[in-house]
N, C-alpha and C positions, 0 to 999 in steps of 0.2 A: 018242827021239833028239834032238828039238828042245830038250827041257828040259835034257838033258845038255850039249848044245852051248852053250846059254845059260849054264849053270852054269860050264862050263869057261872061257867068255869072261869072265865076271864075276870068276872067280878070277885069271885072267891080268891083268885090268885092275887088280885090287886089289894085285897083286904089283908088284915094282919093274921093270915092263916099260918098253920105250922109249916105247910109246904113252902110258903114264901119266905118264912124265917129261915128254914133249913137251906133253901136255895141261896139266900143272901149270904149265909154263913159259909157255905161251900165255896161261893165265888170269892169271898174275902180271904178264905184260907188258901185258895189256889193262887190268888194274887200275891199274898204274903210269901208263899213258898217260891214263886217264880221271881219275885223282885230281886233277891240277891244275885241270881244268875244273870238277869238282865243288867244289873249294876256292874257286875264283874265284866261281862261282855262289852258293855259300853266303855268302861275304863280301859280295857285292853285295846279296843279299837282306837280310842282317843290317843293313847300313848304308843300306838303302832306295835303292840305285842301280839305275837301269833303263837298258838299252841300246836305242837306237832305230836300226834298220837300214833303215827305210823312208824314202822321200823325201817323205812327207807333212809332216814337220818336218825341221829340220836333223838330220842323222845325228850321233850322239854319245851322251853320257852325261847322264842326268837324275837328279835326286834327289828323294825324297819330301819334301814340305814340309808343315808343320802350319799355315802361314799361310793364312788365308782369301783373301788377295790373290793367291796363286799361281794364275796364269791357265790353266795346263795341267792336264788331268785324264786319269787312266788309268781306263778302264772296259771292261766286257765288253758288246758289243752283244747284242741279243736279236732273236728272230724272223728275218725275211727278211734284215735287215742282218747278222746273225751268219752265216747260211749263205752269203750272197753274198760277204761279205768273205773267208771261207775259200776259197770256190770260185775267186775271181779272184786269190787270193794277196795280199790286202791285210793279212791276218794270217797268222802262222806257226802250224802245228800244234805240239802239245807244250807249250802254254801253261797258264795257271792259270784260264782261263775254264771255265764249266760244260760247254761243247761241246768242250773240249780245245784250243781255239785261244788265241793270245796276246791280251792286251788291246789296245785302240786307245789312242793318245795324241793328244789334240786340244786346241786352245785353246777356252776358254769365251768366247762372244761375247754371250750374252744369258741373263739370269736372270729369275726370277719378276717379272712386272709389266712387262717390257720389250715394246715393240712391234716385231715382226719382219715385214718385208715380203719375200716371195719374188717376184722378178721375173725376166724373161728376161736382164737385165743382171747379176744377182747378188742377194745378200741384203743388205738394209738393216736396221740395228738403230737404233731411235729416229731414223730419217731418214738415218743415215750409211751409205753404201755400203761394204761390206767388199771390199777389192781382190781381184780374180780369184776371186770367189765364185760365178760363174755355173755352173750345172749343165750336164752333157752327157748325151746319150743313149747314148754309147759311151765307154769309157775309152780310154787311149792304146794299148791292145793290141787294141781292137775288141770288148771285152766289153760286152754290153748293160747299160745302166743305166736306172733309173726315177726321174727327178727328183721331188722333193717338189712337190706342187701349188702353182701360183702363187696368191698371195693374201696377206692380212694376218692376222697371228696375235698374240695376246697370250699371253706365256709364262705358263702356270699355275703355281701354287705346287707345288714339288716337281719341277720340270722345268728343263732347260738346253738351250741350243742350242750346238753345237760346230762351228766352221767354221775351217779353216786358210786363212790368206792368204799362205801360203808356196808352195803347190803348186796350180796350177789344176786338177789331176786328183785332189785329195784326196777320199777317200771319207768324207763327214761328213754333217752335218745337211742339206746341200743335197739329199741323197738319202733320208735316213731321218727327217728332222724332229727334233723335240725328243726328248731322252732323259730317263728318270726319274733324278732325282738319286741314287736308291738304287743305281743301277748303278755309280756312281763308287767305285772302290776307293781311290784316292789322288789328292791334288793334287801336282803336280810343278813343279820349276823347273829350268832348264838348269844343268848342271854344267860340261860341257866338250863343245863341239860342233865339227863340222868343216864345211868348205865342201861343200855338197851340190848336185849338178847335178840338175835336174828335167827330165822329158821336155818337149819343145816342144809347144805347142798344135797 
């Protein structure tokens, strides 16, 4: 009886029933609704345009640059930094990183050979203090953070330090230290940015 009922349902579904017509129309409507988003996404990827919706940097549009002087990098964090950034919402799911999250976008502040000092007041590079680079033990929503150990470091070959001087709450090298240069996917430069309000200390 069950097999017969299933067969009858399948025949009815394949026929020109109201259910089939409504299902087809719903699928067509969904495709038409999603098509513009897929088109915009494909166009942006083709021309190397990235959208930043976080407040770590100015929100807006950034473009991939081949110039070594481009100071922003797009990279996929690894290890604890990767899991923590997804857990606390610093990265969005559904991205291109191996863990399924979106890449981080950060300014490069130190390269191989530079002297980096991590202090309670912030991070110094070759003696110059980066504004608002002091680490916190909690983020602005109360999430627990583990600052990078205080000390002096020489950046080894194949590594970078990335620190934002735009947002005091930026999740960057003040928490996970230097990153391997191999993690960098692209260098970026601002294309069109908007005024971005950051949480108060």
